C-alpha positions in Angstrom: 0.0 0.0 0.0 2.9 2.3 0.5 3.9 2.1 -3.1 0.2 2.6 -4.2 -0.2 5.6 -1.9 3.1 7.3 -3.1 2.3 6.6 -6.7 -1.2 8.0 -6.3 0.4 11.2 -4.8 2.8 11.4 -7.7 0.0 11.2 -10.4 -2.6 13.2 -8.3 -4.9 10.2 -8.1 -7.9 11.0 -5.9 -7.6 7.4 -4.4 -4.5 8.5 -2.4 -6.3 9.0 0.9 -7.9 5.5 0.5 -4.5 3.9 0.0 -3.2 5.8 3.0 -6.0 4.5 5.2 -5.5 1.0 4.0 -1.7 1.3 4.6 -2.4 2.4 8.2 -4.7 -0.6 8.6 -2.0 -3.0 7.4 0.6 -1.4 9.7 -1.7 -1.8 12.7 -2.4 -5.5 11.8 1.3 -6.1 11.3 2.2 -4.5 14.7 -0.5 -6.5 16.4 0.6 -9.9 14.9 4.4 -9.6 14.4 6.5 -12.0 16.5 8.9 -10.3 18.9 12.4 -10.0 17.5 11.4 -10.1 13.9 11.2 -6.3 13.3 14.2 -6.2 11.0 13.1 -9.2 8.9 9.6 -7.7 8.6 11.0 -4.2 7.7 13.2 -5.8 5.1 10.3 -7.7 3.5 8.2 -4.5 3.5 10.9 -2.5 1.8 11.5 -5.2 -0.9 7.7 -5.5 -1.6 7.3 -1.7 -1.8 10.2 -1.4 -4.2 8.9 -4.2 -6.4 5.4 -2.8 -6.5 6.7 0.7 -7.2 8.6 -0.6 -10.1 5.5 -2.2 -11.6 3.6 1.1 -11.1 6.4 3.1 -12.7 6.5 0.8 -15.8 2.7 0.8 -16.0 2.5 4.5 -16.0 5.6 5.7 -17.8 6.8 2.9 -20.2 6.8 3.8 -23.8 6.1 0.1 -24.7 2.3 -0.5 -24.5 2.7 -4.2 -24.1 5.1 -3.9 -21.2 3.0 -1.2 -19.5 -0.1 -3.4 -19.8 1.6 -6.4 -18.2 2.9 -4.3 -15.4 -0.5 -2.7 -14.8 -2.2 -6.1 -14.8 0.3 -7.5 -12.3 0.1 -4.4 -10.0 -3.7 -4.6 -10.0 -3.5 -8.3 -9.2 -1.2 -7.6 -6.2 -3.4 -4.7 -5.0 -6.5 -6.8 -5.2 -4.8 -9.7 -3.3 -4.0 -7.2 -0.5 -7.3 -5.4 -0.4 -9.2 -8.7 -0.2 -7.5 -9.3 3.2 -9.3 -6.2 4.7 -12.7 -6.6 6.2 -14.1 -3.5 4.6 -13.1 -4.4 1.1 
């Protein structure tokens, strides 16, 4: 959600506040369920996931190759959907 939120800010997407709220929900869930002593491992995973998703969003938005942009957009939407389905209010 961090990558979605930041990308939405970048392109002035009105969904940015929604992504921000969902991100905060995931952070609260993570904090409530994370095993003690795993903070560094979890942070590493979060950073890797954010960078990967941000890359997809960048390609989807700015690639000059339509086929590549379409594949990246499809993959990013799939990942976003997988995440939002985990939330009770989705």
